[in-house]
Steps between C-alpha positions, in 0.01 A plus 500: 500500500417592859697820562367535853681188616869528592773248556489451875720343765349400833750420775436178689789539744739786561816529294674705234386548142769563244498619142809438296604567143747232399735650244842373412633834376351710783291723278152599610175436325212750536256311719342738749249337734231686694349336805227538757524349849173399667298726271326476164622703199252747357407526135764766432768275649642780711540552876717192507697406810832503316695416189837358409708427193674167491873485450773239506493515878233363732212731594331424831139610517462691826212513747513801737873530439572133564601222262268264687149468358251396773268203455164602352642791297343543155707665227371585152725585206480692175751572226421736213740350245343244267837336433605164639684445828764268358757486225530221247815314597574324828805723534284812467291692750182397675308639794440283804260529795614283788629515860440337839132604499242222469216638290203438273458670163177603329358767270580591141857434383438740211528791745878438491514581128261793488193277451624414152252294299789299354779326685854547360746216446704405808274732699492355854788254473648422845273755673431287809815290489574371855205694648312369805159507331241270655173564314474635144151365427348850470777644284355629172694427180245658266656450156337251266790510252851450636848578371815292503660450841255743667452291818825304476619407854236730653469290820830314465626394848187623679529218750203615711250531214192282557235663278573592135311765300250429224663527156223626269703543180358317200784578256848407619848573370825305516646470850233724656468262799857366497606399857208710630459287815842337513596381851164602649527209741195596711272510195238223505310568176557641155350832395168498319551611140275663242674375185334213316714479186879508503655652190862546613768252593647618827240696698480238778861388496600385851232724648491302825855367502567362852172632645353315801176384337394145594184449294413657168253474213640616167202671333364421157677707240474549125838515327554709190864402443565595862615298800526487880856370505660461841193638679573328834857388456689402817193524727630232734205542742253407228321172575171484307432631150190507282552596136181594322492537122257573222424216262706648219846469351770641728810639323856381549676606820180642652581338837875465456686475834172573680590303814870450442683462830180455705654227713210483749231412248277211610188516281419635154148499360514583130177537303658525155305308235805443280875463542794639304845487660594828330217676686629381839871520419694410816217633715601258780877509450682478837164467679403224747621153408172345616140612528147431380385620158123506441408539135200488271419133445503538120832688476823310442818657640861404444740425784753784516561838661298636206211275598466287812832422676587131510481470879149641529182299559232561238128501571201584280224736596169324570263610229211296639445662838130516583336733748207333676201673660367328814254774595190286427641159595346302787768230503815412307619147426850378415523184288127460557520380858703730727295800602680834545356711779735797506713691247768735629695768317813707579562571871254223590207713389182290475376528141215247510332268744228242465158634597 
């Protein structure tokens, strides 16, 4: 755990930055934040610029007495409590960081829970809901073992988000990524993940629901009674999909509802070596009525929303592609009598010419 790295906000354009504790009964939760503006905290974590305790009302972070944070401002945060920043039920309390400010986030998220080595359940649920975050690629989520709901809806409705953080966790828990990037319509790629074996049922449930991703490769994953159900449900911008799999038995419902409601889908390349409709249960329900499905030439699929939809064109991958080396050739013949003098590649790049 890097305790010298702090959760940091860097303003891209001027605007206000608000902290709010959503609480239906108006009671307060002890969540005192310390912050530094345009300076680096020292090891003792003192000499901070200011502090505030969230309440059921909005707190505006001030800069020289103003609610407007100028572009270029860097703000680092620390909180001593190791408890979570959200309650369990949707009707309960949760802290939010949002406002009119466009900003990037980076540094260690653990600084918001006292650099705790473990992450509590429901910990950061809704934290950036409706925030104008643009780049989160350098945000550190250092925990390798997660708890239920810990990142649920973390970036929900972050419409400006283009770069997601790396997700290094190797042991997931139910609903830990639920709706994590829901409605992130500017997002063009999924987050890189560290997990290789899924052992729980709902960790990835609707993680990218309605995100703006157009092209995606679903990584190889081992399933130990786990699944990626609903992973990209309702991603209507999605056009091209590659699904990579290990050559092993995949459990029932592993890809259930994976691309349900993806009405813009045009091409799916699926490398699965075997087919079981229970594995892919309704994975293309309410998706595009037509498209091109490219499958392994030796794998037989059924025609259904749990396989290949009836209106889709099916093609087999070419297993006999050969890569030819012309580096030592002095001439090339086609059908024994037509001599080829030039070979061009992409962008009309000359790859070979007759000596």
